[in-house]
DSSP file (Angstrom, degrees, kcal/mol; ACC not computed):
  #  RESIDUE AA STRUCTURE BP1 BP2  ACC     N-H-->O    O-->H-N    N-H-->O    O-->H-N    TCO  KAPPA ALPHA  PHI   PSI    X-CA   Y-CA   Z-CA
    1    1 A M              0   0    0      0, 0.0     2,-0.4     0, 0.0    65,-0.2   0.000 360.0 360.0 360.0 140.3    1.1   -9.5    4.7
    2    2 A V  E     -A   65   0A   0     63,-2.8    63,-3.3     2,-0.0     2,-0.5  -0.967 360.0-134.3-124.1 137.7    3.1   -7.0    6.8
    3    3 A T  E     -A   64   0A   0     -2,-0.4     2,-0.6    61,-0.2    61,-0.2  -0.815  13.0-166.4 -95.5 127.7    2.5   -6.3   10.5
    4    4 A F  E     -A   63   0A   0     59,-3.0    59,-2.9    -2,-0.5     2,-0.5  -0.966  19.2-173.2-109.6 118.7    2.5   -2.6   11.6
    5    5 A E  E     -A   62   0A   0     -2,-0.6    57,-0.2    57,-0.2    54,-0.1  -0.959  47.5 -34.0-130.3 123.9    2.6   -2.5   15.3
    6    6 A D  S    S+     0   0    0     55,-2.6    53,-0.3    52,-1.0    -1,-0.1   0.766 109.0  74.0  47.5  45.5    2.4    0.3   17.9
    7    7 A A  S    S-     0   0    0     54,-0.2    51,-2.2    49,-0.1     2,-0.3  -0.960  83.9 -95.2-168.2 160.1    4.1    3.1   15.9
    8    8 A P  E     -E   57   0B   0      0, 0.0    76,-2.9     0, 0.0     2,-0.3  -0.636  42.0-162.4 -80.7 147.9    3.5    5.4   13.0
    9    9 A Y  E     -EF  56  83B   0     47,-2.2    47,-2.4    -2,-0.3     2,-0.4  -0.942  15.3-148.9-131.6 151.6    4.7    4.3    9.6
   10   10 A H  E     -EF  55  82B   0     72,-2.7    72,-2.9    -2,-0.3     2,-0.4  -0.990  18.0-163.4-119.9 129.4    5.5    5.9    6.3
   11   11 A V  E     -EF  54  81B   0     43,-3.2    43,-2.2    -2,-0.4     2,-0.4  -0.940   7.0-171.3-119.0 133.6    5.0    3.8    3.2
   12   12 A T  E     -EF  53  80B   0     68,-2.5    68,-2.9    -2,-0.4     2,-0.6  -0.990   3.3-166.7-121.3 129.6    6.4    4.6   -0.3
   13   13 A I  E     -EF  52  79B   0     39,-3.1    39,-2.2    -2,-0.4     2,-0.6  -0.965   3.6-170.6-117.1 115.1    5.3    2.6   -3.4
   14   14 A Q  E     -EF  51  78B   0     64,-2.8    64,-2.8    -2,-0.6    37,-0.2  -0.919  19.8-137.3-106.6 113.2    7.5    3.1   -6.4
   15   15 A N  E     + F   0  77B   0     35,-3.0    62,-0.2    -2,-0.6    35,-0.1  -0.425  29.0 171.2 -74.3 141.7    6.0    1.5   -9.5
   16   16 A D  S    S-     0   0    0     60,-1.9    61,-0.2    -2,-0.1    -1,-0.2   0.716  81.0 -29.9-107.0 -52.5    8.1   -0.4  -12.0
   17   17 A S  S    S+     0   0    0     59,-2.5    55,-0.3     3,-0.1    60,-0.2   0.302  93.1 126.2-154.9  12.0    5.5   -2.0  -14.2
   18   18 A L        -     0   0    0     58,-1.0    53,-0.2     1,-0.1     3,-0.1  -0.353  55.5-139.0 -73.7 157.3    2.2   -2.6  -12.3
   19   19 A A  S    S-     0   0    0     51,-2.7    22,-3.0     1,-0.3    23,-1.4   0.752  78.3 -46.8 -80.3 -28.1   -1.1   -1.4  -13.5
   20   20 A G  E     -CB  40  70A   0     50,-1.7    50,-2.8    20,-0.3     2,-0.3  -0.977  52.0-117.1 178.6-177.8   -1.9   -0.6   -9.9
   21   21 A V  E     -CB  39  69A   0     18,-2.5    18,-2.7    -2,-0.3     2,-0.5  -0.996  10.8-151.3-145.4 142.4   -1.8   -1.7   -6.3
   22   22 A F  E     -CB  38  68A   0     46,-2.5    46,-3.3    -2,-0.3     2,-0.6  -0.962  11.1-156.6-113.7 129.8   -4.6   -2.4   -3.7
   23   23 A V  E     -CB  37  67A   0     14,-3.6    14,-2.2    -2,-0.5     2,-0.5  -0.935   7.6-167.4-113.4 115.6   -3.7   -1.9    0.0
   24   24 A L  E     - B   0  66A   0     42,-2.8    42,-2.8    -2,-0.6     2,-0.5  -0.896   2.4-166.5-106.4 125.1   -5.9   -3.9    2.4
   25   25 A V  E     - B   0  65A   0     -2,-0.5     7,-3.0     7,-0.3     2,-0.3  -0.947   5.9-176.8-115.7 127.6   -5.6   -3.0    6.1
   26   26 A T  E     -DB  31  64A   0     38,-2.5    38,-2.6    -2,-0.5     2,-0.4  -0.929   9.0-167.6-121.9 150.2   -7.1   -5.2    8.9
   27   27 A E  E >  S-DB  30  63A   0      3,-2.7     3,-1.6    -2,-0.3    36,-0.1  -0.990  79.5  -8.6-135.6 124.4   -7.2   -4.6   12.6
   28   28 A N  T 3  S-     0   0    0     34,-0.5    -1,-0.1    -2,-0.4     3,-0.1   0.870 131.6 -54.9  54.5  38.5   -8.2   -7.4   15.0
   29   29 A G  T 3  S+     0   0    0      1,-0.2     2,-0.4    35,-0.0    -1,-0.3   0.532 116.8 111.6  77.2   6.0   -9.2   -9.5   11.9
   30   30 A R  E <  S-D   27   0A   0     -3,-1.6    -3,-2.7     2,-0.0    -1,-0.2  -0.932  71.8-114.3-117.6 136.4  -11.6   -6.9   10.6
   31   31 A I  E     -D   26   0A   0     -2,-0.4    -5,-0.3    -5,-0.2     3,-0.1  -0.432  19.6-143.6 -65.3 135.4  -11.1   -4.8    7.4
   32   32 A R    >>  -     0   0    0     -7,-3.0     3,-2.2     1,-0.2     4,-0.9  -0.821  15.0-172.8 -99.5  91.9  -10.7   -1.1    8.1
   33   33 A P  T 34 S+     0   0    0      0, 0.0     3,-0.4     0, 0.0    -1,-0.2   0.799  82.3  61.6 -57.8 -28.8  -12.5    0.4    5.1
   34   34 A D  T 34 S+     0   0    0      1,-0.2    -2,-0.0    -3,-0.1    -3,-0.0   0.665 110.2  40.6 -71.5 -14.7  -11.3    3.9    6.1
   35   35 A L  T <4 S+     0   0    0     -3,-2.2    -1,-0.2   -10,-0.2     2,-0.1   0.491  85.8 113.0-110.8  -6.7   -7.7    2.8    5.6
   36   36 A V     <  -     0   0    0     -4,-0.9     2,-0.3    -3,-0.4   -12,-0.2  -0.429  47.2-173.3 -67.2 140.8   -8.1    0.7    2.4
   37   37 A M  E     -C   23   0A   0    -14,-2.2   -14,-3.6    -2,-0.1     2,-0.4  -0.982  18.0-168.8-138.5 146.3   -6.3    2.3   -0.5
   38   38 A R  E     -C   22   0A   0     -2,-0.3     2,-0.4   -16,-0.2   -16,-0.2  -0.999   5.1-172.9-133.5 141.0   -6.0    1.7   -4.2
   39   39 A Q  E     -C   21   0A   0    -18,-2.7   -18,-2.5    -2,-0.4     2,-0.4  -0.991   9.3-155.1-134.1 124.3   -3.6    3.4   -6.6
   40   40 A F  E     -C   20   0A   0     -2,-0.4   -20,-0.3   -20,-0.2     3,-0.1  -0.845   9.2-175.0-100.3 135.9   -3.6    3.0  -10.3
   41   41 A F  S    S+     0   0    0    -22,-3.0     2,-0.5    -2,-0.4     7,-0.3   0.537  71.1  59.4-104.0 -11.3   -0.4    3.5  -12.2
   42   42 A K        +     0   0    0    -23,-1.4    -1,-0.2     5,-0.1   -23,-0.0  -0.962  65.2 173.1-124.4 116.0   -1.7    3.2  -15.8
   43   43 A G    >   -     0   0    0     -2,-0.5     3,-0.8    -3,-0.1     5,-0.1  -0.629  48.2 -97.5-113.6 173.7   -4.4    5.6  -16.9
   44   44 A P  T 3  S+     0   0    0      0, 0.0    -1,-0.0     0, 0.0    -2,-0.0   0.780 125.6  41.2 -63.9 -26.4   -6.1    6.3  -20.2
   45   45 A L  T 3  S-     0   0    0      0, 0.0    -3,-0.0     0, 0.0     0, 0.0   0.495 105.6-126.3 -99.6  -4.4   -3.8    9.2  -20.9
   46   46 A G  S <  S+     0   0    0     -3,-0.8    -4,-0.0     1,-0.1    -5,-0.0   0.684  80.5 109.7  72.2  17.7   -0.6    7.5  -19.6
   47   47 A N        +     0   0    0      2,-0.0    -5,-0.1     3,-0.0    -1,-0.1   0.002  38.2 130.5-117.0  29.6    0.1   10.4  -17.2
   48   48 A T        -     0   0    0     -7,-0.3    -7,-0.1     1,-0.1    -5,-0.1  -0.534  66.9 -92.9 -83.4 151.2   -0.6    8.8  -13.8
   49   49 A P        -     0   0    0      0, 0.0    -1,-0.1     0, 0.0     3,-0.0  -0.299  24.6-156.8 -62.4 144.0    1.9    9.1  -11.0
   50   50 A Q  S    S+     0   0    0      1,-0.1   -35,-3.0    -3,-0.1     2,-0.4   0.278  76.9  54.9-103.8   7.6    4.4    6.3  -10.7
   51   51 A L  E     +E   14   0B   0    -37,-0.2     2,-0.3     2,-0.0   -37,-0.2  -0.997  60.5 177.0-141.6 135.2    5.1    6.9   -7.0
   52   52 A T  E     -E   13   0B   0    -39,-2.2   -39,-3.1    -2,-0.4     2,-0.3  -0.991   5.1-170.0-137.4 148.3    2.7    7.2   -4.1
   53   53 A T  E     +E   12   0B   0     -2,-0.3     2,-0.3   -41,-0.2   -41,-0.2  -0.962   8.1 169.3-134.0 152.4    3.2    7.7   -0.4
   54   54 A F  E     -E   11   0B   0    -43,-2.2   -43,-3.2    -2,-0.3     2,-0.4  -0.985  25.7-127.9-156.9 159.1    1.0    7.4    2.7
   55   55 A D  E     -E   10   0B   0     -2,-0.3     2,-0.4   -45,-0.2   -45,-0.2  -0.865  16.4-169.4-109.2 144.4    1.2    7.4    6.5
   56   56 A L  E     -E    9   0B   0    -47,-2.4   -47,-2.2    -2,-0.4     2,-0.9  -0.964  10.2-152.9-136.2 116.6   -0.4    4.8    8.7
   57   57 A D  E     +E    8   0B   0     -2,-0.4   -51,-0.1   -49,-0.2    -2,-0.0  -0.795  22.1 167.1 -97.3 106.3   -0.5    5.3   12.4
   58   58 A A    >   +     0   0    0    -51,-2.2     3,-2.3    -2,-0.9   -52,-1.0   0.116  23.1 147.3-101.1  18.6   -0.6    2.0   14.3
   59   59 A T  T 3  S+     0   0    0    -53,-0.3     3,-0.1     1,-0.3    -2,-0.1  -0.380  76.3   5.9 -58.7 124.1    0.2    3.6   17.7
   60   60 A G  T 3  S+     0   0    0      1,-0.2    -1,-0.3    -2,-0.1     2,-0.3   0.532 128.3  57.9  80.8   7.0   -1.6    1.6   20.3
   61   61 A T  S <  S-     0   0    0     -3,-2.3   -55,-2.6   -54,-0.1     2,-0.4  -0.873  76.0-115.0-150.7-178.1   -2.8   -1.1   17.9
   62   62 A V  E     -A    5   0A   0     -2,-0.3   -34,-0.5   -57,-0.2     2,-0.4  -0.996  24.1-167.7-130.1 125.9   -1.7   -3.7   15.4
   63   63 A F  E     -AB   4  27A   0    -59,-2.9   -59,-3.0    -2,-0.4     2,-0.6  -0.914  12.5-150.0-109.7 140.3   -2.5   -3.5   11.7
   64   64 A E  E     -AB   3  26A   0    -38,-2.6   -38,-2.5    -2,-0.4     2,-0.5  -0.961  21.0-163.8-103.3 122.0   -2.1   -6.3    9.2
   65   65 A V  E     -AB   2  25A   0    -63,-3.3   -63,-2.8    -2,-0.6     2,-0.5  -0.930   7.7-168.3-115.9 125.8   -1.4   -4.7    5.8
   66   66 A T  E     - B   0  24A   0    -42,-2.8   -42,-2.8    -2,-0.5     2,-0.6  -0.955   8.6-155.0-114.7 126.5   -1.6   -6.7    2.5
   67   67 A F  E     - B   0  23A   0     -2,-0.5   -44,-0.2   -44,-0.2    -2,-0.0  -0.899  10.9-166.3-100.1 117.8   -0.3   -5.2   -0.7
   68   68 A I  E     - B   0  22A   0    -46,-3.3   -46,-2.5    -2,-0.6     2,-0.1  -0.909  12.6-142.6-109.8 110.2   -2.2   -6.7   -3.7
   69   69 A P  E     - B   0  21A   0      0, 0.0     2,-0.6     0, 0.0   -48,-0.2  -0.454   4.8-151.9 -73.3 142.5   -0.4   -6.1   -7.0
   70   70 A L  E     + B   0  20A   0    -50,-2.8   -51,-2.7    -2,-0.1   -50,-1.7  -0.952  55.4  69.0-114.3 110.5   -2.6   -5.4  -10.1
   71   71 A G  S    S-     0   0    0     -2,-0.6   -53,-0.1   -53,-0.2     3,-0.1  -0.950  76.1 -71.9 163.9 178.3   -0.8   -6.4  -13.3
   72   72 A G    >   -     0   0    0     -2,-0.3     3,-1.2   -55,-0.3   -55,-0.1  -0.109  67.4 -55.5 -87.9-173.4    0.4   -9.3  -15.3
   73   73 A I  T 3  S+     0   0    0      1,-0.2    -1,-0.2    -2,-0.0     3,-0.1  -0.363 122.9  23.0 -62.3 142.9    3.2  -11.8  -14.9
   74   74 A D  T 3  S+     0   0    0      1,-0.3     2,-0.3    -3,-0.1    -1,-0.2   0.727  92.5 125.3  69.0  24.8    6.7  -10.1  -14.5
   75   75 A T    <   +     0   0    0     -3,-1.2     2,-0.3    -4,-0.1    -1,-0.3  -0.862  33.2 161.3-108.5 152.0    5.2   -6.8  -13.3
   76   76 A S        -     0   0    0     -2,-0.3   -59,-2.5    -3,-0.1   -60,-1.9  -0.962  27.4-158.3-158.8 170.3    6.4   -5.2  -10.0
   77   77 A A  E     -F   15   0B   0     -2,-0.3     2,-0.5   -62,-0.2   -62,-0.2  -0.964  27.2-118.2-150.1 156.1    6.7   -2.3   -7.7
   78   78 A N  E     -F   14   0B   0    -64,-2.8   -64,-2.8    -2,-0.3     2,-0.5  -0.864  23.7-161.1 -99.1 132.3    9.1   -1.5   -4.8
   79   79 A V  E     -F   13   0B   0     -2,-0.5     2,-0.5   -66,-0.2   -66,-0.2  -0.966   4.3-169.2-115.9 123.3    7.5   -1.0   -1.4
   80   80 A I  E     -F   12   0B   0    -68,-2.9   -68,-2.5    -2,-0.5     2,-0.5  -0.960   1.7-168.1-115.1 124.0    9.5    0.9    1.3
   81   81 A I  E     -F   11   0B   0     -2,-0.5     2,-0.5   -70,-0.2   -70,-0.2  -0.954   3.7-172.2-115.3 122.2    8.1    0.8    4.9
   82   82 A Q  E     -F   10   0B   0    -72,-2.9   -72,-2.7    -2,-0.5     2,-0.4  -0.962  18.2-141.5-118.8 123.2    9.7    3.2    7.4
   83   83 A K  E      F    9   0B   0     -2,-0.5   -74,-0.2   -74,-0.2    -2,-0.0  -0.704 360.0 360.0 -78.7 128.7    8.9    3.0   11.1
   84   84 A Q              0   0    0    -76,-2.9   -75,-0.1    -2,-0.4    -1,-0.1   0.444 360.0 360.0 -87.4 360.0    8.7    6.7   12.3
C-alpha cells in the first residue's frame, strides 16, 4: 500500500510479465469505486498495451493505494509514482 497525500500524482505501470494489475484506492478507510482501476496486459489477441498511465489528485485528502498484481510466480511490473 502506498499513501498519496495532499498533492496530484502521476502513475506509470510498465508491465514485464503480469497478466494484469488491479489498483484499489481507499479514502478514510472506504473504497473509492470511481477511482478503482484494472488493466489487463494479456489479451486473446496478444496485442494489449504493456504500459499504462493515470493521474490521481489527492489534493486536500489522503488516498491509500494498493496495487494488486495479477499473474503467476515470478511475474512483475514496474510502478513509477511521481508527485506533481
